[in-house]
N, C-alpha and C positions, 0 to 999 in steps of 0.2 A: 794716742792713736798714730798708727804708722802711715808712711807714705803709700804703702800698698793698699791699705784700707781706705784712705782718703787722700788721693793724689792731688797735686797742684794741676791747674790748667792755665793756659795762657792764650792771649789774643794779641796780635800785632795790629795796631791802628794804622790808618793811612799816613799819619804824620810820623810814624816810626816808633811810637811809644809801645811798651809791652805792658799789658794789663794782666797781672797774675792773680788768679783766684784759687780758692780752696773751699770746698763745701758749699759752693754756690755764692760765696761772698768775695768781693774784691779785697785782696790783701794788700797789694802795693802796685803802684804805677812806676815803671822804670822808664826814664827818658834820656835823651841826649846820647853822648858817646857810650855810656854804660849800656843803653838799650841796643845800640848798634853791635857792640861786642857780644851781648847776650843772644841776639837773633842769629848772629853768625855761628854760634856754638850749638844752638838748639836744632833738633830734628834728626840727629844721627842715631841716638839710642834713648829709649824711654827712661831707663834707670839714670843715665847721665843727665837727661833733661830734668828729672825730678830733683837731682842734687843741685843742678844749676839754679832752678827756680827756688829751692829752699834757701840757697845761699843769697839769692837776690832779695829775699824777704827778710833774711836774718834769722830764719827759723831752721837751724840745723845744729846738730850736736858737734861740739867742739872737742869732745874727748875729756873735758875736765869736770864734767858734772858729777856730783856725788850720787851714788846709787843706793837706793833703799835705806832709809834710816830706821 
């Protein structure tokens, strides 16, 4: 399933944590300095936001996956 069909969403809490969800389920909570850096980068471009959120969750293609066996 692609990011276009099922994008990530996020919410920044009062204490600065970033709650990242996908498909209505919480995927990861990012806190501390990592959350501060993420919040500073989010909001400029939807495609870039999706890539940043995917990287924050660890769910992104690294280019070394094998294709179709």
